[in-house]
C-alpha positions as a Markdown table, in Angstrom:
| # | Residue | x | y | z |
|---|---|---|---|---|
| 1 | Met | 32.0 | 71.1 | 24.6 |
| 2 | Ser | 29.8 | 68.2 | 25.5 |
| 3 | Thr | 31.1 | 64.6 | 25.8 |
| 4 | Leu | 29.8 | 61.6 | 24.0 |
| 5 | Ser | 27.8 | 60.3 | 27.0 |
| 6 | Ala | 26.2 | 63.8 | 27.3 |
| 7 | Ala | 25.4 | 63.8 | 23.5 |
| 8 | Arg | 23.3 | 60.7 | 23.9 |
| 9 | Ala | 21.0 | 62.5 | 26.3 |
| 10 | Asp | 21.2 | 66.0 | 24.6 |
| 11 | Asn | 20.1 | 64.6 | 21.2 |
| 12 | Phe | 16.7 | 63.6 | 22.5 |
| 13 | Tyr | 13.8 | 66.0 | 22.2 |
| 14 | Tyr | 11.3 | 66.0 | 25.0 |
| 15 | Pro | 8.0 | 67.6 | 24.0 |
| 16 | Pro | 6.5 | 70.0 | 26.5 |
| 17 | Gly | 3.3 | 68.0 | 26.7 |
| 18 | Trp | 5.0 | 64.7 | 27.6 |
| 19 | Asp | 4.5 | 63.4 | 31.2 |
| 20 | Pro | 6.9 | 60.5 | 31.9 |
| 21 | Ser | 4.8 | 59.3 | 34.8 |
| 22 | Lys | 1.9 | 58.5 | 32.5 |
| 23 | Glu | 3.4 | 57.2 | 29.3 |
| 24 | Ser | 6.7 | 56.6 | 27.6 |
| 25 | Leu | 8.3 | 58.8 | 25.0 |
| 26 | Asn | 7.5 | 56.3 | 22.2 |
| 27 | Gln | 3.9 | 56.1 | 23.3 |
| 28 | His | 3.6 | 59.9 | 23.3 |
| 29 | Thr | 5.2 | 60.3 | 19.9 |
| 30 | Gly | 3.4 | 57.3 | 18.4 |
| 31 | His | 6.4 | 55.1 | 17.8 |
| 32 | Thr | 4.9 | 52.0 | 19.4 |
| 33 | Lys | 6.9 | 49.3 | 17.6 |
| 34 | Gly | 7.3 | 47.2 | 20.7 |
| 35 | Arg | 10.1 | 45.7 | 22.6 |
| 36 | Asn | 9.7 | 42.0 | 21.9 |
| 37 | Gln | 8.3 | 39.7 | 19.2 |
| 38 | Tyr | 4.9 | 39.6 | 20.9 |
| 39 | Glu | 4.5 | 43.3 | 20.9 |
| 40 | Gln | 5.8 | 43.6 | 17.4 |
| 41 | Lys | 4.3 | 40.5 | 15.6 |
| 42 | Gly | 2.0 | 38.9 | 18.2 |
| 43 | Leu | 4.3 | 35.8 | 18.5 |
| 44 | Ile | 5.3 | 34.0 | 21.6 |
| 45 | Arg | 7.3 | 30.9 | 22.5 |
| 46 | Phe | 4.7 | 28.2 | 23.0 |
| 47 | Glu | 5.5 | 24.7 | 24.4 |
| 48 | Leu | 3.2 | 21.8 | 23.3 |
| 49 | Pro | 1.4 | 20.6 | 26.5 |
| 50 | Phe | 0.7 | 17.0 | 25.2 |
| 51 | Asp | 1.9 | 14.6 | 22.6 |
| 52 | Gly | 0.2 | 14.8 | 19.2 |
| 53 | Trp | 0.3 | 13.9 | 15.6 |
| 54 | Cys | 0.0 | 15.9 | 12.4 |
| 55 | Thr | -3.0 | 14.7 | 10.4 |
| 56 | Lys | -1.4 | 15.7 | 7.1 |
| 57 | Cys | 2.0 | 14.0 | 7.2 |
| 58 | Gly | 1.6 | 11.8 | 10.2 |
| 59 | Arg | 4.6 | 13.3 | 12.0 |
| 60 | His | 4.7 | 12.8 | 15.8 |
| 61 | Val | 5.2 | 16.0 | 17.8 |
| 62 | Ala | 6.3 | 15.3 | 21.3 |
| 63 | Lys | 5.3 | 17.0 | 24.5 |
| 64 | Gly | 7.5 | 20.0 | 25.2 |
| 65 | Val | 8.4 | 20.9 | 21.6 |
| 66 | Arg | 8.6 | 24.7 | 21.3 |
| 67 | Phe | 7.1 | 26.8 | 18.5 |
| 68 | Asn | 6.9 | 30.5 | 17.5 |
| 69 | Ala | 3.1 | 30.6 | 17.9 |
| 70 | Ser | 0.7 | 33.4 | 17.3 |
| 71 | Lys | -1.4 | 34.3 | 20.4 |
| 72 | Lys | -4.9 | 35.6 | 20.0 |
| 73 | Ala | -7.9 | 36.0 | 22.3 |
| 74 | Asp | -10.8 | 33.7 | 21.3 |
| 75 | Gly | -13.7 | 34.6 | 23.6 |
| 76 | Lys | -14.2 | 34.3 | 27.3 |
| 77 | Tyr | -15.4 | 31.7 | 29.8 |
| 78 | His | -17.0 | 33.8 | 32.5 |
| 79 | Ser | -14.2 | 36.2 | 33.3 |
| 80 | Thr | -11.4 | 34.0 | 32.0 |
| 81 | Thr | -10.0 | 34.8 | 28.5 |
| 82 | Ile | -9.8 | 31.9 | 26.1 |
| 83 | Trp | -6.5 | 32.0 | 24.2 |
| 84 | Lys | -5.8 | 30.5 | 20.8 |
| 85 | Phe | -2.3 | 29.6 | 19.7 |
| 86 | Gly | -1.5 | 29.0 | 16.0 |
| 87 | Met | 1.7 | 27.4 | 14.7 |
| 88 | Gly | 2.9 | 25.3 | 11.7 |
| 89 | Cys | 3.9 | 21.7 | 11.4 |
| 90 | Pro | 7.7 | 21.2 | 11.9 |
| 91 | Gly | 7.6 | 18.6 | 9.1 |
| 92 | Leu | 7.1 | 21.3 | 6.4 |
| 93 | Cys | 3.9 | 19.8 | 5.1 |
| 94 | Gly | 1.9 | 23.0 | 5.5 |
| 95 | Gly | -0.2 | 21.7 | 8.4 |
| 96 | Ala | -1.7 | 24.4 | 10.7 |
| 97 | Phe | -1.7 | 23.5 | 14.4 |
| 98 | Val | -4.2 | 25.3 | 16.6 |
| 99 | Val | -4.2 | 24.8 | 20.4 |
| 100 | Arg | -7.0 | 26.5 | 22.4 |
| 101 | Thr | -7.3 | 26.8 | 26.1 |
| 102 | Asp | -10.3 | 25.2 | 27.9 |
| 103 | Pro | -10.8 | 27.0 | 31.2 |
| 104 | Lys | -14.0 | 25.0 | 32.0 |
| 105 | Asn | -12.1 | 21.6 | 32.2 |
| 106 | Ser | -8.7 | 23.1 | 33.0 |
| 107 | Asp | -7.3 | 21.6 | 29.8 |
| 108 | Tyr | -6.2 | 22.3 | 26.2 |
| 109 | Val | -8.1 | 21.5 | 23.0 |
| 110 | Phe | -6.1 | 20.5 | 19.8 |
| 111 | Glu | -7.6 | 21.8 | 16.6 |
| 112 | Gly | -6.7 | 22.2 | 13.0 |
| 113 | Asp | -4.2 | 19.6 | 11.6 |
| 114 | Leu | -3.1 | 18.5 | 15.1 |
| 115 | Arg | -4.5 | 15.4 | 16.8 |
| 116 | Arg | -3.9 | 14.9 | 20.5 |
| 117 | Lys | -2.8 | 11.7 | 22.1 |
| 118 | Val | -5.7 | 10.3 | 24.1 |
| 119 | Glu | -4.9 | 10.0 | 27.8 |
| 120 | Glu | -8.3 | 10.3 | 29.4 |
| 121 | Tyr | -10.2 | 7.4 | 30.8 |
| 122 | Ser | -13.3 | 8.8 | 32.5 |
| 123 | Ser | -16.1 | 9.9 | 30.2 |
| 124 | Asp | -18.2 | 13.1 | 30.3 |
| 125 | Glu | -21.5 | 13.7 | 28.6 |
| 126 | Glu | -20.5 | 17.1 | 27.1 |
| 127 | Gln | -16.8 | 17.2 | 26.5 |
| 128 | Gly | -16.0 | 13.5 | 26.3 |
| 129 | His | -13.6 | 13.5 | 29.3 |
| 130 | Lys | -13.5 | 14.5 | 32.9 |
| 131 | Ala | -10.8 | 14.2 | 35.5 |
| 132 | Leu | -11.2 | 11.5 | 38.1 |
| 133 | Gly | -12.7 | 12.6 | 41.4 |
| 134 | Glu | -15.0 | 15.2 | 39.8 |
| 135 | Leu | -18.2 | 13.1 | 39.9 |
| 136 | Asp | -21.3 | 14.5 | 41.5 |
| 137 | His | -23.3 | 12.8 | 44.3 |
| 138 | Arg | -25.6 | 10.9 | 41.9 |
| 139 | Asp | -22.6 | 9.4 | 40.1 |
| 140 | Gln | -21.0 | 8.6 | 43.5 |
| 141 | Ala | -24.2 | 6.8 | 44.6 |
| 142 | Lys | -24.3 | 4.8 | 41.3 |
| 143 | Glu | -20.6 | 3.9 | 41.7 |
| 144 | Leu | -21.2 | 2.7 | 45.3 |
| 145 | Ser | -24.2 | 0.6 | 44.3 |
| 146 | Arg | -22.2 | -0.9 | 41.5 |
| 147 | Arg | -19.4 | -1.9 | 43.8 |
| 148 | Arg | -21.8 | -3.5 | 46.2 |
| 149 | Asp | -23.5 | -5.6 | 43.5 |
| 150 | Pro | -21.9 | -9.2 | 43.6 |
| 151 | Met | -22.6 | -9.9 | 39.9 |
| 152 | Gln | -21.0 | -6.7 | 38.7 |
| 153 | Ser | -18.1 | -7.4 | 41.1 |
| 154 | Leu | -17.6 | -10.9 | 39.4 |
| 155 | Glu | -17.8 | -9.3 | 35.9 |
| 156 | Arg | -15.3 | -6.7 | 37.0 |
| 157 | Lys | -12.9 | -9.3 | 38.3 |
| 158 | Gln | -13.3 | -11.3 | 35.1 |
| 159 | Asp | -12.5 | -8.2 | 33.1 |
| 160 | Asp | -9.4 | -7.6 | 35.3 |
| 161 | Arg | -8.2 | -11.2 | 34.7 |
| 162 | Glu | -8.6 | -10.8 | 30.9 |
| 163 | Arg | -6.7 | -7.5 | 30.9 |
| 164 | Ala | -4.0 | -9.1 | 33.1 |
| 165 | Arg | -3.6 | -12.0 | 30.6 |
| 166 | Glu | -3.4 | -9.6 | 27.6 |
| 167 | Arg | -0.8 | -7.5 | 29.4 |
| 168 | Ala | 1.2 | -10.6 | 30.4 |
| 169 | Ala | 1.3 | -11.8 | 26.8 |
| 170 | Ala | 2.4 | -8.4 | 25.6 |
| 171 | Leu | 5.0 | -8.2 | 28.3 |
| 172 | Gln | 6.3 | -11.7 | 27.4 |
| 173 | Arg | 6.7 | -10.6 | 23.7 |
| 174 | Val | 8.7 | -7.6 | 24.8 |
| 175 | Arg | 10.9 | -9.8 | 27.0 |
| 176 | Asp | 11.5 | -12.2 | 24.1 |
| 177 | Arg | 12.4 | -9.4 | 21.8 |
| 178 | Ser | 14.7 | -8.0 | 24.4 |
| 179 | Asp | 16.3 | -11.5 | 24.9 |
| 180 | Arg | 17.0 | -11.8 | 21.2 |
| 181 | Ala | 18.8 | -8.4 | 21.2 |
| 182 | Asp | 20.6 | -9.1 | 24.4 |
| 183 | Asp | 23.5 | -11.0 | 22.8 |
| 184 | Asp | 24.7 | -8.3 | 20.5 |
| 185 | Tyr | 28.1 | -10.0 | 19.9 |
| 186 | Gly | 26.4 | -13.3 | 18.8 |
| 187 | Ala | 23.9 | -11.5 | 16.6 |
| 188 | Asn | 26.7 | -9.5 | 14.9 |
| 189 | Ala | 28.8 | -12.6 | 14.4 |
| 190 | Leu | 25.8 | -14.5 | 12.9 |
| 191 | Leu | 25.1 | -11.6 | 10.5 |
| 192 | Arg | 28.7 | -11.4 | 9.4 |
| 193 | Arg | 28.8 | -15.1 | 8.8 |
| 194 | Arg | 25.7 | -15.0 | 6.6 |
| 195 | His | 27.1 | -12.1 | 4.6 |
| 196 | Arg | 30.5 | -13.9 | 4.2 |
| 197 | Ser | 28.8 | -16.9 | 2.7 |
| 198 | Lys | 26.8 | -14.7 | 0.3 |
| 199 | Arg | 29.9 | -13.0 | -0.8 |
| 200 | Lys | 31.7 | -16.3 | -1.5 |
| 201 | Glu | 28.8 | -17.5 | -3.6 |
| 202 | Ala | 28.7 | -14.3 | -5.5 |
| 203 | Ser | 32.4 | -14.5 | -6.2 |
| 204 | Val | 32.0 | -18.1 | -7.5 |
| 205 | Asp | 29.1 | -17.1 | -9.8 |
| 206 | Glu | 31.2 | -14.1 | -11.1 |
| 207 | Ala | 34.1 | -16.4 | -11.9 |
| 208 | Lys | 31.8 | -18.8 | -13.7 |
| 209 | Ala | 30.2 | -16.0 | -15.7 |
| 210 | Arg | 33.7 | -14.7 | -16.6 |
| 211 | Gly | 34.6 | -18.2 | -17.8 |
| 212 | Leu | 31.6 | -18.3 | -20.0 |
| 213 | Gly | 32.3 | -14.9 | -21.4 |
| 214 | Leu | 29.1 | -13.3 | -20.0 |
| 215 | Ala | 28.9 | -9.8 | -18.6 |
| 216 | Val | 25.7 | -10.4 | -16.7 |
| 217 | Glu | 25.1 | -11.8 | -13.3 |
| 218 | Leu | 24.2 | -15.5 | -13.1 |
| 219 | Val | 21.2 | -16.6 | -11.2 |
| 220 | Gln | 20.6 | -19.8 | -9.4 |
| 221 | Pro | 19.2 | -22.6 | -11.5 |
| 222 | Ser | 15.6 | -23.7 | -10.9 |
| 223 | Glu | 13.3 | -26.5 | -12.1 |
| 224 | Glu | 10.9 | -24.0 | -13.6 |
| 225 | Asp | 13.6 | -22.4 | -15.8 |
| 226 | Ala | 14.8 | -25.9 | -16.9 |
| 227 | Ala | 11.2 | -27.0 | -17.8 |
| 228 | Glu | 10.6 | -23.8 | -19.8 |
| 229 | Ala | 13.9 | -24.2 | -21.7 |
| 230 | Arg | 13.0 | -27.8 | -22.6 |
| 231 | Ala | 9.6 | -26.6 | -23.9 |
| 232 | Gln | 11.2 | -24.2 | -26.4 |
| 233 | His | 11.3 | -25.3 | -30.1 |
| 234 | Phe | 13.7 | -23.6 | -32.4 |
| 235 | Gln | 13.6 | -23.3 | -36.2 |
| 236 | Arg | 17.0 | -24.9 | -36.8 |
| 237 | Ala | 16.0 | -28.0 | -34.8 |
| 238 | Arg | 12.8 | -28.4 | -36.9 |
| 239 | Arg | 14.7 | -28.2 | -40.2 |
| 240 | Glu | 17.6 | -30.5 | -39.1 |
| 241 | Pro | 15.9 | -33.8 | -40.1 |
| 242 | Ala | 15.3 | -32.5 | -43.6 |
| 243 | Arg | 19.0 | -31.5 | -44.0 |
| 244 | Val | 20.3 | -35.0 | -43.3 |
| 245 | Pro | 19.2 | -36.6 | -46.6 |
| 246 | Leu | 20.3 | -33.5 | -48.5 |
| 247 | His | 23.8 | -33.8 | -47.2 |
| 248 | Ala | 23.8 | -37.5 | -48.1 |
| 249 | Gln | 23.0 | -36.8 | -51.8 |
| 250 | Ser | 25.5 | -36.1 | -54.5 |
| 251 | Ile | 26.1 | -32.5 | -55.5 |
| 252 | Phe | 26.6 | -33.4 | -59.2 |
| 253 | Gly | 23.5 | -35.2 | -60.1 |
| 254 | Gly | 20.1 | -36.5 | -59.0 |
| 255 | Asp | 16.5 | -35.7 | -59.9 |
| 256 | Arg | 16.0 | -32.0 | -59.1 |
| 257 | Arg | 12.3 | -32.3 | -59.5 |
| 258 | Ala | 12.1 | -35.1 | -57.0 |
| 259 | Arg | 14.1 | -33.0 | -54.5 |
| 260 | Thr | 11.8 | -30.0 | -55.0 |
| 261 | Ala | 8.7 | -32.1 | -54.6 |
| 262 | Ala | 10.1 | -33.6 | -51.4 |
| 263 | Thr | 10.9 | -30.2 | -50.0 |
| 264 | Leu | 7.4 | -28.9 | -50.8 |
| 265 | Arg | 5.7 | -32.0 | -49.4 |
| 266 | Arg | 7.7 | -31.6 | -46.2 |
| 267 | Asp | 7.0 | -27.8 | -45.8 |
| 268 | Arg | 3.3 | -27.9 | -46.8 |
| 269 | Asn | 2.5 | -31.3 | -45.1 |
| 270 | Leu | 1.3 | -32.7 | -48.5 |
| 271 | Ser | 0.9 | -36.4 | -49.0 |
| 272 | Ser | 1.9 | -36.3 | -52.6 |
| 273 | Leu | 2.8 | -33.7 | -55.2 |
| 274 | Arg | 3.2 | -34.2 | -59.0 |
| 275 | Leu | 5.2 | -31.9 | -61.1 |
| 276 | Arg | 4.4 | -31.8 | -64.8 |
| 277 | Pro | 7.5 | -31.6 | -67.1 |
| 278 | Arg | 7.8 | -28.5 | -69.1 |
| 279 | Thr | 7.5 | -29.0 | -72.8 |
| 280 | Gly | 10.2 | -27.8 | -75.2 |
| 281 | Thr | 12.9 | -28.0 | -72.6 |
| 282 | Arg | 16.4 | -29.0 | -73.7 |
| 283 | Gln | 18.3 | -31.6 | -71.7 |
| 284 | Arg | 21.5 | -30.3 | -70.2 |
| 285 | Glu | 24.7 | -31.8 | -71.4 |
| 286 | Pro | 26.5 | -33.8 | -68.7 |
| 287 | Thr | 29.8 | -32.5 | -67.6 |
| 288 | Pro | 33.1 | -34.3 | -68.4 |
| 289 | Leu | 33.4 | -35.5 | -64.8 |
| 290 | Val | 30.0 | -37.0 | -64.9 |
| 291 | Arg | 30.7 | -38.7 | -68.3 |
| 292 | Ala | 33.9 | -40.2 | -66.8 |
| 293 | Lys | 32.0 | -41.6 | -63.8 |
| 294 | Arg | 29.5 | -43.2 | -66.1 |
| 295 | Arg | 32.2 | -44.9 | -68.1 |
| 296 | Arg | 33.7 | -46.3 | -65.0 |
| 297 | Lys | 30.4 | -47.8 | -64.0 |
């Protein structure tokens, strides 16, 4: 009876045509699934060689961030293979990053939705950049003649002075900002003091609104609001002068036609209004109270 360790070896079938010195058992049987994610799916762990930005969402991707990138051959430069690595934006915006090797300039080229941070300073006619120290003899002769020219030397010194002044101003701004943030205790105390005064003012306004029976937040008074409030004209204020003589008149007598004419003249801005008496109307009998008042007079 075979043991468990022996069963692991006994359960394998080795075809008679398999040569272990030439190929593996999986290769011989056709089961070439692969041992890692590159052999299985064509993915590798790729580390971004330079800083860059996503052109879709503007996310900054720092140098050294790792991705599961697809690796594919994209031609050759002489006998060197040009590799292309594809990956997605970590910001979930759907941006497709493509980084391609550049064997000619010993560099990487960012394509797709990935923009590289520019860190080159010497220009090249074809690629737009070249490492320092790779100039040919003609460029070296031009550089030597340029350095020996006194006028260009003065211009170069003037440019250096201007750049130094700009950098000094930027450095001073950074120092001022650092000095403001140096006293963290004082800045925190000032911030708490301002918030404390605002909370006190808010509590006073809340108490004032509660005393007026208002459930809304009171705002600070201003001259514009006061002028706008004075400019408002309300209907009750317009009718108040006409109510004064009506309150002064007697409720038992008086000429009703005259009162009606005065009301119409006031409302319609008429200078005069004549009412014709209706024919065939019967005079109303005075009340006993009116007759008693007349007898007293």
